[in-house]
C-alpha positions as CSV (number, residue, x, y, z in Angstrom):
1,M,92.2,60.9,47.3
2,N,94.2,63.5,45.4
3,M,91.1,65.5,44.7
4,T,90.2,65.4,48.4
5,I,93.7,66.7,49.3
6,K,93.5,69.4,46.7
7,T,90.0,70.5,48.0
8,I,91.3,70.7,51.5
9,R,94.4,72.7,50.5
10,T,92.1,75.1,48.5
11,G,89.8,75.5,51.5
12,I,92.6,76.3,53.8
13,S,94.3,78.8,51.4
14,E,91.0,80.6,50.7
15,A,90.0,80.7,54.4
16,L,93.3,81.7,55.8
17,P,93.2,85.5,55.1
18,L,89.8,85.8,56.8
19,A,90.9,83.4,59.5
20,I,93.7,85.8,60.5
21,A,91.1,88.6,60.8
22,I,88.8,86.3,62.8
23,A,91.8,85.5,65.1
24,A,92.3,89.2,65.8
25,Y,88.6,89.5,66.7
26,G,88.8,86.4,68.8
27,L,91.8,87.8,70.6
28,S,89.7,90.9,71.5
29,Y,86.8,88.6,72.7
30,G,89.2,86.6,74.9
31,V,90.5,89.8,76.6
32,L,87.1,91.2,77.2
33,G,85.8,87.8,78.5
34,I,88.5,87.8,81.2
35,Q,87.8,91.4,82.1
36,A,84.1,90.6,82.3
37,G,84.8,87.9,84.9
38,F,84.3,84.8,82.8
39,G,87.6,83.2,83.8
40,L,89.9,81.3,81.5
41,L,87.8,78.2,81.3
42,G,84.5,80.0,80.8
43,T,85.9,82.3,78.1
44,V,87.4,79.4,76.1
45,L,84.5,77.1,76.7
46,M,82.1,79.6,75.3
47,S,84.1,79.7,72.1
48,L,84.2,76.0,71.9
49,L,80.4,75.5,72.3
50,V,78.9,78.7,70.8
51,F,81.3,79.6,68.0
52,S,79.6,83.0,67.2
53,G,81.6,86.2,67.5
54,S,78.6,88.5,67.5
55,V,76.7,86.5,70.1
56,Q,79.8,86.2,72.4
57,M,80.7,89.8,72.2
58,V,77.1,90.9,72.9
59,T,76.9,88.4,75.8
60,V,80.1,89.9,77.3
61,A,78.7,93.4,76.9
62,M,75.3,92.5,78.4
63,I,76.8,90.6,81.4
64,T,79.1,93.6,82.0
65,G,76.0,95.8,81.9
66,G,74.1,93.6,84.4
67,A,71.6,92.0,82.0
68,G,69.6,88.9,83.0
69,I,70.1,85.5,81.6
70,L,66.7,85.6,79.8
71,S,67.4,88.8,77.9
72,I,70.8,87.4,76.9
73,L,69.3,84.2,75.6
74,V,66.6,86.1,73.6
75,T,69.2,88.5,72.1
76,A,71.5,85.6,71.2
77,T,68.7,83.8,69.5
78,L,67.6,86.8,67.5
79,L,71.2,87.6,66.4
80,N,71.6,84.0,65.1
81,L,68.3,83.8,63.3
82,R,70.2,84.7,60.0
83,N,71.8,81.3,60.3
84,L,68.5,79.7,59.4
85,L,68.7,81.4,56.0
86,Y,72.3,80.5,55.6
87,G,71.6,76.9,56.4
88,A,68.8,76.8,53.8
89,A,71.0,78.3,51.2
90,L,73.9,75.9,52.0
91,A,71.8,72.8,52.3
92,E,72.2,71.6,48.7
93,G,75.9,72.2,48.8
94,I,76.6,70.0,51.8
95,A,73.8,67.4,50.9
96,P,76.2,64.7,49.8
97,A,77.6,64.4,53.4
98,K,74.3,62.8,54.6
99,R,75.7,61.4,57.9
100,W,77.7,64.5,58.7
101,R,75.3,67.3,57.9
102,W,74.5,67.7,61.6
103,L,78.1,68.4,62.3
104,L,78.6,70.7,59.4
105,S,75.6,72.7,60.5
106,F,77.7,73.8,63.5
107,G,80.0,75.6,61.1
108,V,77.2,77.7,59.5
109,S,78.0,81.3,60.0
110,D,78.8,84.5,58.0
111,E,82.3,83.6,56.8
112,P,81.8,79.9,55.8
113,F,78.5,81.0,54.1
114,V,80.2,83.5,51.8
115,L,83.0,81.1,50.8
116,G,80.8,78.1,50.6
117,I,78.2,79.7,48.4
118,S,80.9,81.0,46.1
119,R,82.4,77.5,45.9
120,F,79.1,75.8,45.3
121,K,78.2,78.2,42.4
122,Q,81.4,77.3,40.6
123,Y,81.9,73.6,41.3
124,G,78.6,72.3,42.7
125,P,78.1,70.6,46.1
126,D,81.3,70.2,48.0
127,P,80.9,69.3,51.7
128,I,84.7,68.7,52.1
129,Y,85.5,72.2,51.1
130,F,82.9,73.6,53.5
131,A,84.1,71.4,56.4
132,T,87.7,72.6,55.7
133,V,86.7,76.3,55.7
134,A,84.5,76.0,58.8
135,G,87.2,74.0,60.6
136,T,89.9,76.5,59.8
137,F,87.7,79.3,61.2
138,Y,86.9,77.3,64.3
139,I,90.5,76.6,65.1
140,A,91.4,80.3,64.5
141,W,88.5,81.5,66.8
142,V,89.1,79.1,69.7
143,S,92.9,79.4,69.7
144,S,92.8,83.2,69.5
145,S,90.2,83.3,72.3
146,L,92.5,81.2,74.5
147,I,95.4,83.5,73.8
148,G,93.3,86.6,74.4
149,A,92.1,85.1,77.7
150,I,95.7,84.4,78.8
151,I,96.8,87.9,78.2
152,G,93.5,89.5,79.2
153,N,94.8,91.0,82.4
154,Q,97.7,92.7,80.6
155,I,95.6,94.7,78.1
156,I,93.4,97.5,79.3
157,D,91.3,98.1,76.1
158,P,91.7,95.9,73.0
159,Q,89.6,98.3,71.0
160,K,92.4,100.8,71.2
161,W,94.5,98.3,69.3
162,G,92.0,98.1,66.5
163,L,91.4,94.4,67.0
164,D,87.6,94.8,66.8
165,L,87.9,96.3,63.3
166,A,90.1,93.5,61.8
167,F,87.2,91.1,61.1
168,P,84.5,93.4,59.7
169,I,87.0,95.1,57.3
170,T,88.3,91.8,56.0
171,F,84.8,90.4,55.7
172,V,83.7,93.3,53.6
173,A,86.8,92.9,51.4
174,L,85.8,89.3,50.9
175,L,82.1,90.1,50.2
176,V,82.6,92.9,47.7
177,P,83.8,90.7,44.8
178,N,80.6,88.7,45.0
179,L,78.4,91.8,44.4
180,T,78.0,91.0,40.7
181,E,74.2,90.6,40.2
182,K,71.5,93.3,40.6
183,P,69.5,91.4,43.3
184,I,72.7,90.9,45.4
185,I,73.8,94.5,45.0
186,A,70.3,95.7,45.8
187,T,70.3,93.6,48.9
188,A,73.6,94.9,50.1
189,L,72.7,98.6,49.5
190,T,69.3,98.1,51.2
191,G,70.9,96.5,54.2
192,A,73.4,99.4,54.5
193,V,70.7,102.0,54.2
194,I,68.5,100.4,56.8
195,T,71.4,99.9,59.2
196,V,72.4,103.5,58.9
197,I,68.9,104.8,59.4
198,L,68.2,102.6,62.4
199,T,71.6,103.4,63.9
200,V,70.7,107.1,63.7
201,L,67.3,106.6,65.2
202,F,68.2,104.0,67.8
203,P,72.0,104.3,68.5
204,G,73.7,101.4,70.3
205,T,70.9,98.9,69.6
206,P,72.4,95.5,68.5
207,L,69.1,94.5,66.9
208,N,69.6,97.1,64.2
209,I,71.7,94.8,62.1
210,L,69.3,91.9,62.7
211,V,66.4,94.0,61.3
212,A,68.4,95.0,58.3
213,G,69.5,91.4,57.8
214,V,65.8,90.2,57.7
215,L,64.4,93.0,55.6
216,A,67.2,93.6,53.0
217,P,67.1,90.0,51.5
218,L,63.4,90.6,50.7
219,V,64.4,93.2,48.2
220,G,66.9,90.8,46.5
221,I,64.3,88.1,46.4
222,Y,61.7,90.4,44.9
223,L,64.1,91.5,42.1
224,K,65.2,87.9,41.4
225,E,61.6,86.8,41.0
226,K,60.8,89.8,38.9
227,N,63.7,88.9,36.6
228,K,62.5,85.4,36.3
229,N,59.1,86.5,35.2
230,V,60.5,88.9,32.6
231,D,62.6,86.1,31.2
């Protein structure tokens, strides 16, 4: 029991800095959701059921731009394809929670993935830690979405407040210390280069990051397999 409590405390303390940034991002989403005509219930319900900042932000932008439901669904699916890779990588770490893996899978996203993988490498499988981290982020996202939706009519442009930058900056700060191996560094650099090139060639296209996310890991996988063969 003491070990479980210690794990939960560790998960909360390690997730809290990023949760604050996520809350700022969620606040921005809540404001934009109201301004897009979602209404208070619709804005919050989307956070409760979808729990994906990128998908929700893109959905708001596409609805505002008059996009159809089919194009929104296709875009949302493509944006979240990376979660398949995340889930495969996290599977062993949450395997002991056999009955609850379906629930833990709902928490698979960028931030829990980074913290979870780092934890599993040091201490082995730890579904309690992952559940704590994912739960902390979920509470931060939903509650901040609610607050943003409530004050939505009082803020003209949340981007002028820098709320949209809080999450990516904090996420990068969290990710950098994990860039310790050549395959990981190569993957990050490749992803950055591909993203910049595609952004220059096709500005404003949300799928640029998706393409980079699919192609960049292939470089890391190649280098990792190459190192295994050398050894």
